[in-house]
C-alpha positions in Angstrom: 126.9 62.6 91.9 130.1 60.6 92.0 132.5 61.4 94.8 135.5 63.5 93.9 139.1 62.9 94.8 141.8 65.4 93.7 144.8 64.1 91.9 148.1 65.4 90.6 147.8 66.1 86.9 150.9 65.2 85.0 153.4 67.9 84.6 154.3 68.9 81.0 158.1 69.0 80.9 159.7 72.3 80.3 161.4 72.4 76.8 165.1 71.9 77.1 165.6 75.2 75.2 163.7 77.1 77.9 164.6 75.4 81.2 167.6 77.6 81.9 166.0 80.9 80.9 167.2 83.8 83.0 165.5 86.6 81.1 163.0 87.6 83.8 165.3 87.1 86.8 163.0 84.8 88.7 165.6 82.0 88.5 167.5 83.9 91.2 164.6 83.0 93.6 165.5 79.4 93.4 162.2 78.0 92.2 162.1 75.6 89.3 160.4 76.2 86.0 156.9 74.6 85.6 155.8 74.7 82.0 152.3 73.4 82.5 150.1 70.5 83.8 147.6 68.2 82.2 147.2 67.3 78.6 149.3 69.5 76.2 147.0 68.6 73.3 143.9 69.6 75.3 141.4 72.0 73.6 141.0 74.1 76.8 144.1 76.1 77.9 143.7 77.5 81.4 146.0 80.3 82.3 146.9 81.1 85.9 149.3 83.7 87.3 152.1 81.4 88.4 152.6 77.8 89.5 152.0 77.0 93.2 153.7 74.3 95.2 153.7 71.0 93.5 155.6 69.0 96.1 155.7 68.9 99.9 159.0 69.5 101.7 160.0 65.9 101.3 159.5 66.1 97.5 156.2 64.1 97.4 153.7 65.2 94.8 150.8 67.2 96.3 147.6 68.8 95.1 147.6 72.4 96.3 144.3 74.2 97.2 144.3 76.0 93.9 144.4 72.8 91.9 142.0 71.1 94.2 139.4 73.8 93.7 139.9 73.8 90.0 139.7 70.0 89.7 136.5 70.0 91.9 134.7 72.5 89.6 136.0 70.7 86.4 134.5 67.5 87.9 131.2 69.1 88.8 130.6 70.5 85.3 131.4 67.1 83.7 134.6 68.1 81.9 137.1 65.3 81.4 140.6 66.1 82.7 142.0 65.2 79.3 140.3 68.3 77.9 142.3 70.6 80.2 145.8 72.0 80.1 147.0 74.5 82.8 149.8 76.9 82.2 151.1 80.1 83.7 152.0 83.7 82.9 155.1 83.2 85.0 156.7 79.8 84.7 158.4 80.0 88.1 156.8 80.5 91.5 158.0 83.9 92.9 158.9 83.6 96.6 160.2 87.2 97.1 159.4 90.6 95.7 160.1 91.2 92.0 159.3 93.7 89.3 155.8 92.4 88.5 155.0 94.4 85.3 158.4 93.8 83.6 158.6 90.1 84.7 155.1 89.3 83.4 155.7 91.0 80.1 159.0 89.1 79.6 157.4 85.8 80.5 154.3 86.4 78.3 156.4 87.2 75.2 159.3 84.8 75.9 157.2 81.7 76.9 153.4 81.9 76.9 152.8 83.4 73.5 155.1 80.8 71.9 153.4 78.0 73.9 150.0 79.1 72.7 151.1 79.2 69.1 152.6 75.7 69.4 149.7 74.1 71.2 146.9 75.8 69.3 144.1 75.4 71.9 140.5 75.7 70.9 139.8 78.2 73.6 141.5 79.9 76.6 140.3 80.4 80.1 142.1 83.0 82.2 141.7 82.6 86.0 142.2 85.6 88.2 142.8 89.3 87.6 146.6 88.9 87.2 146.2 86.4 84.4 143.3 88.4 82.8 145.1 91.7 82.8 148.4 90.1 81.6 146.8 88.1 78.8 144.4 90.8 77.7 147.3 93.3 78.0 145.0 95.8 79.8 145.4 96.7 83.4 141.9 98.2 83.5 139.9 95.0 83.0 138.9 92.5 85.7 137.2 89.2 86.1 134.0 90.7 87.4 133.5 92.8 84.3 134.5 90.2 81.7 133.1 86.9 83.0 130.2 85.2 81.2 131.3 86.4 77.8 133.7 85.3 75.0 136.4 87.7 73.9 138.8 87.5 71.0 142.3 87.8 72.5 145.3 87.1 70.2 143.0 85.3 67.8 141.6 82.8 70.5 138.1 82.7 72.0 138.9 83.6 75.6 136.8 83.8 78.8 137.6 84.4 82.4 136.8 83.2 85.9 137.9 84.0 89.4 141.2 82.6 90.6 140.6 79.3 92.5 142.6 80.7 95.5 140.1 83.7 95.7 137.3 81.1 95.5 138.8 79.2 98.5 139.1 82.4 100.5 135.6 83.6 99.6 133.3 80.5 99.3 130.4 82.6 98.0 132.4 82.8 94.7 132.3 79.0 94.2 128.9 79.1 92.5 130.1 81.7 90.0 133.3 79.7 89.4 131.2 76.6 88.6 129.0 78.7 86.3 132.0 80.0 84.4 133.4 76.4 84.0 130.0 75.3 82.8 130.1 78.1 80.3 133.4 76.7 79.0 132.1 73.1 79.0 129.1 74.2 76.9 131.3 75.8 74.3 133.8 73.0 74.1 131.1 70.3 73.9 129.7 72.1 70.8 133.1 72.0 69.2 133.9 68.3 69.8 
């Protein structure tokens, strides 16, 4: 197997019409809006809860642990990075307490739903319970109960996997994470 070296995936610029959005209130926390990363025309849209750190304190681009774990698994299952686009329920990284339910609903309807309609991915992969429950609009569902299957959500074939941060904290989940990405790779390879 070829060696793997994590890299920064290109950031998709936030649309000018959205960059100063104040609807959810997260702008008060001082973090900038991150629309997405990777190829905006990719057939696989990965949805995470919110962006993590993209730069170190000096402003140099970094690959955080979440991205590194995701990229490693993408590499292991043989997916080309051009097939992947990563976006978020929340477009700003929260750094203090906030009204989670209300903020997620606002951001889903104000940004993510519109983004999905515009980009028209072939399939969607939700990572972690927050993304799963928000996107499925059901607080009773979880990754453990939904993984390994395809679900029609908002008209898109959707599957789920553990959040890369959870995988880093519990290395025994890595095998399942790779299985879930292989499940996605198998489906996308059939459609290309």
